[in-house]
C-alpha positions in Angstrom: 9.5 -10.8 12.5 6.6 -8.4 11.6 6.5 -5.0 13.3 4.2 -4.8 16.3 1.1 -2.7 15.6 1.0 0.4 17.8 -1.8 2.4 15.9 -1.6 5.1 13.3 1.6 7.0 12.8 -0.1 10.2 11.6 -2.4 12.8 13.0 -6.1 12.4 12.1 -8.1 15.6 11.6 -11.8 15.1 11.5 -13.4 17.5 9.0 -16.9 16.0 9.7 -18.1 13.4 12.1 -20.8 12.0 9.8 -20.0 8.6 8.3 -19.5 8.6 4.5 -22.6 7.6 2.4 -21.7 5.8 -0.8 -23.5 2.8 -2.3 -20.2 1.1 -2.9 -19.4 0.7 0.8 -21.4 -2.5 1.0 -19.4 -3.9 -1.8 -16.1 -2.9 -0.1 -17.3 -4.5 3.2 -17.9 -7.8 1.3 -14.4 -7.6 -0.1 -13.1 -7.1 3.4 -15.0 -10.2 4.5 -13.6 -12.2 1.6 -10.0 -11.3 2.5 -10.7 -12.3 6.1 -12.1 -15.6 5.0 -8.9 -16.2 3.0 -6.9 -15.4 6.1 -5.2 -12.4 4.5 -6.3 -9.8 6.9 -5.7 -11.4 10.3 -7.9 -10.1 13.0 -7.3 -6.4 12.4 -4.6 -6.4 9.7 -5.3 -5.5 6.1 -7.0 -2.5 4.6 -9.1 -1.9 1.5 -10.2 1.3 -0.2 -11.9 2.7 -3.3 -11.5 6.1 -4.9 -14.2 8.8 -4.5 -14.6 12.2 -6.1 -13.2 13.8 -3.0 -10.6 11.2 -2.0 -11.1 7.6 -1.0 -13.1 5.5 1.4 -11.1 3.0 3.6 -11.8 0.8 6.5 -11.0 2.1 10.0 -7.8 1.3 11.8 -7.8 -1.8 14.0 -11.2 -2.9 12.6 -11.9 -6.7 12.2 -12.2 -7.3 8.4 -14.3 -10.3 8.9 -17.0 -8.5 10.9 -16.6 -4.9 9.5 -19.9 -3.0 9.1 -20.6 0.0 6.9 -20.3 2.6 9.7 -16.6 1.5 10.2 -15.5 3.1 7.0 -14.2 6.7 6.7 -13.6 8.9 3.7 -10.1 10.3 3.5 -10.5 13.8 2.1 -6.8 14.9 2.2 -3.3 13.8 3.0 -0.3 15.8 3.8 2.4 13.1 3.5 5.3 15.2 4.7 3.4 16.5 7.8 1.8 13.1 8.4 -1.7 14.5 8.6 -4.8 12.8 7.3 -8.1 14.7 7.0 -11.2 12.5 7.2 -15.0 12.4 7.4 -16.4 9.7 9.6 -16.5 8.3 13.2 -13.2 6.5 13.3 -9.5 7.0 12.6 -8.7 5.7 9.1 -6.5 2.6 8.5 -2.9 3.0 9.6 -2.0 2.5 5.9 -3.9 5.5 4.6 -0.7 7.3 3.6 0.2 4.3 1.3 -3.3 4.3 -0.3 -3.1 8.1 -0.9 0.3 7.8 -2.5 -0.9 5.1 -4.9 -4.0 7.0 -5.9 -1.9 10.1 -6.5 0.5 8.2 -8.7 -2.0 6.1 -10.7 -5.1 8.0 -12.0 -6.6 4.8 -13.5 -6.6 3.0 -10.1 -9.9 3.1 -8.3 -9.3 0.3 -5.7 -6.4 -0.6 -3.5 -6.4 -3.8 -1.4 -3.6 -4.6 1.1 -3.3 -7.8 3.0 -0.8 -10.2 4.6 0.3 -13.6 3.4 3.6 -15.1 4.6 3.7 -17.9 2.0 3.2 -15.2 -0.8 6.0 -13.1 0.6 8.3 -16.2 0.7 7.4 -17.2 -2.9 7.3 -13.7 -4.5 10.7 -14.1 -6.3 9.8 -17.4 -7.8 6.4 -16.1 -8.9 8.1 -13.1 -10.6 6.3 -10.5 -8.5 7.8 -7.1 -8.0 9.1 -6.6 -4.4 10.1 -3.4 -2.6 13.9 -3.2 -2.1 13.7 -2.5 1.7 11.4 -3.2 4.5 9.9 0.0 6.0 7.7 0.6 9.0 4.0 0.3 8.3 1.9 3.5 7.9 4.9 5.8 7.2 5.9 8.1 4.3 9.0 5.9 4.0 6.8 2.8 3.2 4.9 4.9 0.6 8.1 6.0 -1.0 9.4 2.5 -1.1 6.2 1.4 -2.9 6.5 4.3 -5.4 10.0 3.1 -6.3 8.6 -0.2 -7.7 5.0 0.6 -8.5 5.3 1.7 -12.1 2.5 0.0 -14.0 2.5 -3.1 -11.7 -0.9 -4.1 -10.4 0.2 -6.3 -7.6 3.4 -5.8 -5.6 5.0 -7.3 -2.5 6.1 -5.1 0.4 9.2 -6.7 1.7 8.7 -8.3 5.1 5.2 -6.9 5.2 2.4 -7.9 2.8 1.0 -7.3 -0.7 -0.9 -4.5 -2.5 -3.3 -5.3 -5.3 -4.7 -2.5 -7.5 -7.6 -2.3 -9.9 -9.8 -0.1 -11.9 -12.6 -1.7 -9.9 -12.9 -3.4 -6.6 -13.6 -6.7 -8.4 -10.5 -6.3 -10.5 -8.3 -5.7 -7.4 -9.9 -8.8 -5.7 -9.4 -10.8 -8.8 -5.7 -10.0 -8.8 -5.5 -11.3 -5.2 -7.4 -14.5 -6.0 -5.2 -15.1 -9.1 -1.9 -14.8 -7.3 -3.2 -17.0 -4.5 -4.2 -19.6 -7.2 -0.7 -19.4 -8.7 0.7 -19.9 -5.2 -1.4 -22.9 -4.5 -0.3 -24.6 -7.8 3.3 -24.6 -6.8 
């Protein structure tokens, strides 16, 4: 049974209250809407981000992906994984999975987009589809989940988080979205 959402599990420090301004935010919002239409983000589950010069832009925590607007994104400027502190610019707390996004960006310099969603049929079929799966289920939004991902990430561009969801990576947002669409197509052909 999925863990019940209780909010972020880190301290958010607001460096600035102004919402980030980046021309790519509209594109990210469209990808959020797409995941919602596919049923992969639930009402408030799922989080998408893209890398910036100073960190990454991600949707706010507990935002509805299907109705998200540009002022609901925040820029993560810094993450102290050990202390569980996330420094942001924006009006909202960042996604509860910001620690996971930060760890992936730190590990893979070529990754510029991280898309995370939920799909029970994909989790069930991961082994038969040959997808890498984390060894243990870990609580969402924690350094432990980030560490579990790092153990299987390697050069993989789509991984399954045991008992939780999936993470798709790309050099661009379109590439990350394409990986989601491709694995769902494989799933539908079974």
